[in-house]
C-alpha positions in Angstrom: -58.4 76.9 25.5 -60.1 75.1 28.3 -60.0 71.9 26.3 -56.4 72.3 25.3 -54.5 69.0 25.0 -51.0 67.9 24.3 -50.0 64.5 23.1 -46.6 63.3 24.3 -44.5 60.7 22.5 -41.3 59.5 24.2 -38.3 58.2 22.1 -34.6 57.7 22.5 -31.7 59.5 20.9 -28.6 57.7 19.5 -26.7 58.1 22.8 -29.6 56.8 24.9 -31.0 60.2 26.1 -34.7 60.5 26.3 -36.6 62.9 23.9 -40.3 63.7 24.2 -42.4 65.3 21.5 -45.4 67.3 22.8 -47.7 67.6 19.8 -50.8 69.7 19.6 -52.6 67.2 17.4 -53.0 63.5 18.0 -51.6 60.7 15.9 -48.4 62.4 14.6 -45.8 59.9 13.5 -42.7 60.3 15.6 -40.8 57.2 14.5 -38.0 59.0 12.7 -34.8 57.6 14.2 -31.7 59.6 15.3 -29.2 58.9 12.5 -26.2 60.3 14.3 -23.3 58.2 15.6 -23.0 59.6 19.1 -20.8 58.5 22.0 -22.5 57.7 25.3 -22.9 60.8 27.4 -20.5 60.9 30.3 -20.8 63.4 33.1 -18.8 63.8 36.3 -21.0 66.3 38.1 -20.4 66.9 41.8 -21.9 69.1 44.4 -19.5 70.5 47.0 -20.5 72.2 50.2 -19.5 75.8 50.9 -19.4 75.7 54.6 -19.2 79.5 55.1 -22.2 80.1 52.9 -24.1 77.0 54.0 -24.8 76.2 50.3 -24.1 73.5 47.7 -22.1 74.4 44.6 -22.3 72.3 41.5 -19.0 71.3 39.8 -19.5 70.3 36.2 -16.3 70.6 34.3 -17.6 68.5 31.3 -19.8 71.5 30.3 -16.8 73.4 29.0 -17.1 71.5 25.7 -20.8 72.3 25.0 -21.9 73.7 21.7 -21.4 77.5 21.4 -23.4 79.8 19.1 -23.4 77.7 15.9 -24.7 79.2 12.7 -28.5 78.9 12.1 -28.0 76.2 9.4 -26.2 74.0 12.0 -28.5 74.7 14.9 -28.9 71.6 17.1 -32.4 72.6 18.2 -34.0 73.0 14.7 -35.7 70.0 13.1 -33.3 67.7 11.3 -32.6 68.0 7.6 -30.3 66.0 5.3 -27.7 68.7 5.8 -28.1 69.0 9.6 -28.8 66.0 11.8 -29.9 67.8 15.0 -31.0 66.9 18.4 -34.5 66.5 17.1 -34.8 63.7 14.5 -38.1 64.8 13.1 -38.6 67.2 10.2 -40.9 69.4 12.3 -42.3 69.7 15.8 -44.5 71.7 18.1 -42.7 71.5 21.5 -39.8 69.1 22.3 -38.1 68.2 25.6 -34.9 66.2 25.8 -32.2 65.4 28.3 -29.3 67.8 28.1 -26.2 66.5 26.4 -24.1 68.6 28.8 -26.0 68.3 32.1 -25.2 70.1 35.3 -26.9 67.4 37.1 -27.6 63.8 36.0 -28.3 60.4 37.3 -30.5 58.9 40.0 -29.4 58.6 43.5 -29.7 60.2 46.9 -30.2 63.9 47.4 -27.3 66.0 48.6 -28.7 66.2 52.1 -27.3 68.4 54.8 -23.7 69.1 55.7 -21.7 71.3 58.0 -20.5 69.1 60.8 -16.8 69.8 61.6 -15.8 66.4 60.0 -17.8 67.2 56.9 -16.6 70.8 56.0 -15.4 69.7 52.6 -18.4 67.5 51.8 -18.8 66.2 48.3 -21.8 64.4 46.9 -22.7 63.0 43.4 -24.4 65.6 41.2 -27.6 63.6 40.9 -30.7 65.0 39.3 -31.8 65.8 35.8 -31.4 68.6 33.3 -33.7 69.0 30.3 -33.9 71.3 27.3 -37.3 72.6 26.2 -37.7 73.8 22.6 -40.7 76.1 22.4 -41.0 76.0 18.6 -39.3 74.8 15.4 -39.1 78.4 14.2 -35.4 79.4 14.8 -36.2 83.1 14.9 -39.3 83.3 17.1 -39.6 84.6 20.6 -42.1 83.6 23.2 -44.2 86.8 22.8 -44.5 86.1 19.1 -45.9 82.6 19.5 -49.7 82.0 19.2 -51.6 81.7 22.4 -52.2 78.0 21.9 -48.4 77.4 21.7 -47.8 79.4 24.9 -50.4 77.2 26.6 -48.7 74.1 25.3 -45.4 75.3 26.7 -47.1 75.9 30.1 -48.6 72.4 29.9 -45.1 71.0 29.2 -43.6 72.9 32.1 -46.3 71.4 34.3 -45.8 67.9 33.0 -42.1 68.0 33.5 -42.4 69.5 37.0 -44.5 66.6 38.0 -42.1 64.1 36.3 -38.9 65.5 37.7 -40.4 65.8 41.2 -40.7 62.0 41.1 -37.0 61.5 40.1 -34.9 60.0 42.8 -32.9 62.5 44.6 -34.5 65.7 43.1 -35.4 68.2 45.8 -36.5 71.1 43.7 -37.6 71.6 40.1 -36.8 74.8 38.3 -38.3 75.8 34.9 -36.5 78.7 33.2 -35.6 80.5 30.0 -32.3 82.4 29.4 -32.6 84.7 26.4 -29.9 86.8 24.8 -26.1 86.4 24.5 -25.8 89.0 27.3 -27.3 86.4 29.6 -24.8 83.8 28.4 -27.0 81.8 26.0 -25.0 79.4 23.9 -27.8 78.6 21.4 -30.0 81.2 19.6 -33.0 78.9 19.0 -36.0 79.8 21.3 -35.7 77.3 24.2 -35.6 77.0 27.9 -34.3 74.5 30.5 -35.6 72.5 33.4 -33.3 71.6 36.3 -34.0 68.9 38.9 -31.7 69.9 41.7 -30.4 67.5 44.4 -30.8 70.2 47.0 -33.1 73.2 47.8 -31.6 76.2 46.0 -30.2 79.1 48.1 -32.7 81.7 47.0 -35.6 79.3 47.8 -34.1 78.3 51.1 -33.8 82.0 52.2 -37.3 82.7 51.2 -38.6 79.7 53.1 -36.7 81.1 56.2 -38.4 84.5 55.8 -41.8 82.9 55.3 -41.5 80.7 58.4 -40.2 83.6 60.5 -43.1 85.8 59.4 -45.6 83.0 60.2 -44.2 82.5 63.7 -44.1 86.2 64.4 -47.3 87.4 62.8 -49.4 84.3 62.1 -49.9 85.2 58.4 -48.6 84.2 55.0 -45.8 86.5 53.9 -46.5 86.0 50.2 -50.2 86.8 50.7 -49.5 90.0 52.6 -46.9 91.2 50.0 -49.2 90.4 47.1 -52.1 92.3 48.7 -49.9 95.4 48.8 -49.3 95.2 45.1 -52.8 94.5 43.8 -54.2 97.7 42.2 -51.2 99.6 43.5 -48.8 101.9 41.7 -46.5 99.1 40.6 -49.2 96.8 39.0 -48.9 96.6 35.2 -51.5 94.0 34.3 -54.2 91.9 35.9 -57.0 89.5 35.1 -59.3 87.2 37.0 -56.6 84.8 38.0 -53.2 86.6 37.8 -51.5 89.8 38.7 -48.3 91.3 37.2 -46.3 94.0 38.9 -42.9 95.5 39.4 -41.9 94.4 42.9 -41.3 97.0 45.7 -37.7 96.1 46.1 -36.8 95.2 42.5 -33.2 94.3 42.0 -33.0 94.5 38.3 -33.5 97.5 35.9 -36.6 95.8 34.4 -38.3 93.3 36.7 -41.9 91.9 36.6 -43.4 89.3 38.8 -46.5 87.3 37.9 -48.6 85.8 40.8 -51.7 83.7 40.7 -54.3 85.2 42.9 -54.8 81.8 44.6 -52.0 80.3 46.6 -50.5 77.2 44.9 -47.2 75.5 45.6 -46.3 74.6 42.0 -47.5 74.4 38.4 -49.3 71.1 38.7 -51.6 72.7 41.3 -53.1 75.2 38.8 -56.6 74.7 37.5 -57.4 74.7 33.7 -58.9 78.2 34.2 -55.8 79.5 35.8 -53.7 78.0 33.0 -55.9 79.6 30.4 -55.7 83.0 32.1 -51.9 82.8 32.5 -51.3 83.0 28.7 -52.6 86.5 27.9 -51.1 88.1 31.0 -47.7 86.4 30.4 -47.7 87.6 26.7 -48.7 91.1 27.8 -45.9 91.3 30.4 -43.4 90.1 27.8 -44.6 92.6 25.2 -44.5 95.5 27.6 -41.0 94.6 28.7 -39.8 94.1 25.1 -41.4 97.4 24.1 -39.6 99.4 26.8 -36.3 99.5 25.0 -36.0 99.5 21.1 -33.4 96.6 20.9 -33.4 92.9 21.7 -34.1 92.3 25.4 -31.9 89.9 27.3 -34.3 88.1 29.6 -34.5 85.5 32.3 -37.9 83.8 32.9 -37.8 81.9 36.2 -40.6 79.8 37.8 -40.2 79.9 41.6 -41.9 76.7 42.7 -42.0 75.0 46.1 -39.4 72.3 46.8 -40.6 68.8 46.3 -40.7 67.8 50.0 -40.4 70.8 52.2 -42.0 74.2 52.8 -45.0 73.6 50.5 -47.8 74.6 52.9 -46.9 78.3 52.8 -45.2 78.6 49.4 -46.8 80.8 46.8 -45.6 79.8 43.3 -44.8 82.8 41.0 -43.0 83.7 37.9 -40.2 86.3 37.7 -39.2 88.1 34.5 -35.9 90.0 34.8 -33.7 91.9 32.4 -30.2 93.3 32.8 -30.9 95.9 30.1 -30.9 99.2 32.0 -31.0 101.6 28.9 -30.5 101.3 25.2 -27.0 100.0 24.6 -26.4 99.6 28.4 -26.2 96.5 30.6 -26.6 96.3 34.4 -23.5 94.3 35.3 -23.2 92.5 38.6 -20.0 94.2 39.8 -18.4 94.6 43.2 -21.3 95.2 45.5 -23.6 92.6 43.8 -21.1 89.9 43.0 -18.8 90.1 46.1 -21.3 91.2 48.8 -24.7 90.1 47.4 -25.9 93.6 47.9 -27.9 94.8 44.9 -28.0 98.4 43.8 -30.8 99.3 41.3 -30.3 102.4 39.2 -34.1 102.6 38.4 -37.0 103.0 40.7 -39.7 100.3 40.6 -42.5 102.9 40.5 -41.0 104.7 37.4 -40.4 101.4 35.6 -44.0 100.4 36.3 -45.3 103.7 34.8 -43.1 103.2 31.7 -44.3 99.6 31.3 -48.0 100.6 31.5 -47.4 103.3 28.8 -46.0 100.8 26.3 -48.3 100.7 23.3 -49.4 97.1 22.6 
């Protein structure tokens, strides 16, 4: 797959939103128009400052009206048919990206910046940024692990392309590529898809990790990511590895099933990967998914989350990685974020990372 290529074609939907086809073959006709009569998308996103937490919170009341679990024949992410004019005007596609009709963040403008001065304790900023939907396949019933290797590589290339593009969007401070899978996670559309957020601020999880990395550098002179990764390579929690990537259950896993994938070389984000690293990602990603899916004999609710460096800060020490987490703790049982986790932010995991790693390694592929 070293010569893998994708061929993007940008077009416009009926309400003015951008849609981009990413084809695996050149010369595909993408001139089919959007036949729907759609009103112009209006959004009223804000970010408000939580002075006690020191964090920005998005307020996006317009999202209450978004589409919720339609039947398969009315899926807005399937290719259009005479009976169902969907978000994708074409009769077929490989991978598609389009601006979310119900975005949490939208519009160009300044980033949220900092707040916290006494006169600014109720700071409000426009919810600038961009939210995109990524459709991984036209097959309504597929999952990522079922897609051919070439398609997984195309999806990786699309994540990379959009990370680069959104990082140049005015006001975007961090780009987050992710997939929510399963109604237990809160998915409102069954079709295999993910999302990409361009935030107007650095997210709280990333900001906290940056603080820890900087403190470790000052105290010990080393890279915290590198030292943690070194403890996992060939250790009891490793579940898969190849020349360029390592997959393991983290030492302090918060979720019943949790796997992290790290490149062996430090890179800040997806665009910094080489072709060889992109090729090597595909088989280990699919293996990690198959092992997780094979652990419990029922559909696995899953969050796939790329942790990339912010656009303008903390990039010199950041080690990009992928986190796969599931709230399924046993057949028919979900790990809910109850009092300790939701109110106090203190996670309690009912499984041990070492035993989960053993179980994952024992899954027959």
